[in-house]
C-alpha positions in Angstrom: -17.7 -4.3 -26.8 -14.9 -4.6 -24.2 -14.1 -8.3 -23.7 -12.0 -9.8 -20.9 -9.9 -12.8 -22.0 -9.6 -15.3 -19.1 -7.4 -18.0 -20.4 -6.9 -21.4 -18.7 -6.7 -25.1 -19.2 -10.1 -25.5 -17.4 -9.0 -29.1 -16.6 -11.9 -29.1 -15.4 -13.8 -25.9 -15.2 -15.1 -25.4 -11.6 -17.3 -23.1 -9.7 -14.4 -20.9 -8.7 -13.7 -20.1 -12.3 -17.3 -19.1 -12.9 -17.6 -17.0 -9.7 -14.4 -15.2 -10.5 -15.4 -14.5 -14.1 -18.6 -12.9 -12.9 -16.7 -10.7 -10.4 -14.1 -9.7 -13.1 -16.8 -8.8 -15.5 -18.5 -6.5 -13.0 -15.5 -5.0 -11.4 -13.7 -4.5 -14.7 -16.7 -2.9 -16.4 -16.5 -5.6 -19.1 -19.3 -6.4 -21.5 -18.3 -10.1 -21.7 -15.6 -12.4 -20.3 -14.5 -15.2 -22.6 -13.1 -18.2 -20.9 -10.5 -19.1 -23.4 -9.8 -22.8 -23.2 -6.1 -23.1 -23.9 -3.9 -25.9 -25.1 -0.8 -26.8 -23.1 0.7 -23.7 -21.3 4.2 -23.1 -22.7 5.4 -22.4 -19.1 4.0 -25.6 -17.7 5.8 -28.8 -18.6 3.5 -31.6 -17.2 0.6 -32.3 -19.4 0.0 -35.9 -18.3 -3.4 -35.0 -16.7 -4.5 -32.6 -19.4 -7.7 -33.8 -21.0 -8.2 -33.5 -24.8 -8.8 -29.9 -25.9 -12.3 -30.5 -27.3 -13.5 -32.3 -24.2 -12.3 -29.4 -21.9 -14.0 -26.9 -24.2 -17.2 -29.0 -24.3 -17.3 -29.2 -20.5 -16.7 -25.4 -20.2 -19.4 -24.6 -22.7 -21.9 -26.9 -20.9 -20.9 -25.4 -17.5 -21.5 -21.9 -18.7 -25.0 -22.5 -20.2 -27.3 -19.7 -19.1 -24.5 -17.5 -17.7 -25.0 -13.9 -18.8 -21.9 -12.4 -20.4 -19.6 -15.3 -19.8 -18.7 -17.2 -22.9 -16.8 -20.4 -23.5 -14.3 -19.9 -26.3 -12.3 -22.5 -28.3 -10.6 -19.7 -30.3 -7.1 -20.4 -29.1 -7.4 -24.1 -29.9 -7.5 -23.3 -33.6 -4.3 -21.2 -33.6 -0.7 -22.4 -34.2 1.1 -23.9 -31.3 2.8 -23.3 -29.0 0.0 -21.1 -27.7 1.3 -17.6 -26.7 -1.0 -15.0 -25.4 0.5 -12.3 -27.6 -0.4 -14.3 -30.7 -3.9 -15.0 -29.5 -4.5 -11.3 -28.8 -3.1 -10.3 -32.2 -5.4 -12.8 -33.9 -8.4 -11.6 -31.9 -7.7 -8.0 -32.9 -7.5 -9.0 -36.6 -10.7 -11.2 -36.5 -12.7 -8.9 -34.2 -11.6 -5.3 -34.9 -14.9 -3.9 -33.5 -14.0 -5.2 -30.0 -11.4 -4.2 -27.3 -9.7 -7.1 -25.6 -8.5 -6.9 -22.0 -6.2 -9.6 -20.6 -7.3 -11.1 -17.2 -4.6 -12.9 -15.3 -4.0 -14.1 -11.7 -1.4 -12.6 -9.4 0.6 -15.8 -9.7 0.8 -15.3 -13.5 1.5 -11.6 -13.0 4.7 -12.6 -11.1 5.7 -14.8 -14.1 4.6 -12.2 -16.6 8.1 -10.9 -17.5 8.8 -14.5 -18.8 5.8 -14.4 -21.1 6.4 -14.2 -24.8 6.4 -10.5 -25.8 5.1 -9.4 -22.4 6.1 -5.8 -23.0 4.2 -5.7 -26.3 1.1 -7.1 -24.5 1.2 -4.4 -21.9 1.9 -1.7 -24.5 -1.1 -2.7 -26.7 -3.6 -4.2 -24.3 -5.1 -3.4 -20.9 -4.2 -6.0 -18.3 -6.3 -6.7 -15.2 -4.8 -8.7 -12.4 -6.8 -10.5 -9.8 -5.5 -12.0 -6.5 -4.5 -15.6 -6.5 -2.8 -17.9 -4.0 0.9 -17.8 -4.6 0.9 -14.3 -6.2 1.2 -11.2 -4.0 0.5 -8.1 -6.0 0.3 -4.4 -4.8 -1.8 -2.0 -6.7 0.6 0.9 -6.2 3.4 -1.1 -7.9 1.4 -1.8 -11.1 2.7 -0.2 -14.3 0.4 2.0 -16.4 -2.3 0.0 -18.2 -2.3 -2.7 -15.5 -5.1 -2.7 -12.9 -5.5 -4.7 -9.8 -9.1 -6.0 -9.5 -10.3 -7.1 -6.1 -12.1 -10.4 -6.2 -13.1 -13.0 -3.7 -11.6 -16.4 -4.6 -13.3 -19.7 -3.8 -10.9 -22.3 -2.2 -11.1 -24.8 -5.1 -8.7 -26.0 -7.8 -8.9 -28.2 -10.8 -6.1 -30.3 -9.2 -8.1 -30.9 -6.1 -11.2 -31.9 -8.2 -9.1 -34.5 -10.1 -7.7 -35.9 -6.9 -11.1 -36.1 -5.3 -12.5 -38.0 -8.3 -9.5 -40.5 -8.2 -10.2 -41.3 -4.5 -14.0 -41.4 -4.8 -14.8 -38.2 -2.9 -17.6 -35.9 -3.7 -17.1 -33.0 -6.1 -20.7 -31.9 -6.2 -20.1 -28.5 -4.5 -17.0 -27.8 -6.6 -18.3 -28.0 -10.1 -21.6 -27.1 -11.8 -24.0 -29.9 -11.2 -24.6 -30.3 -15.0 -21.0 -31.4 -15.6 -20.3 -33.4 -12.4 -21.1 -36.8 -14.1 -18.8 -35.9 -17.0 -16.0 -34.8 -14.7 -16.3 -38.1 -12.7 -16.1 -40.2 -15.9 -13.2 -38.2 -17.4 -10.9 -38.2 -14.3 -11.7 -41.5 -12.7 
């Protein structure tokens, strides 16, 4: 199988993540997309609003119930920290040699990609698919070999916006799967 690795904090997971995962799976010709719940991103310093790893994974798993080909994964939560994508991909290759893993990242992360740990090794050994994201302009013709720009429609929603809405008592019903809305309200109130 060819599996897309879509990493993120999913703090919390929202409808935009799920719609994007569906689009990436289809456009990238992927058998599955694993939403890889990640611990603290080494390039992000503020973790004050980051919920416990297990809780973020549980919400992601519940939110994806019934989704065809989109899987919640806590794989990275069991690896040594700090969490580097290179290490995750190496462990995945060792543990699942029958699969091919493709890295899925947003245009904003693509612009930061040269700062990633062993970025050149990632590109040499894995296919990378980049999707558009606010704050990250990418041009298909400027992509190096092995890196593909995937066109995807993005929903105007963010985890930060959801946390802010919960704090001020605004509705989040249209932003997150209904099944996790009560959990999200409790966790971020």
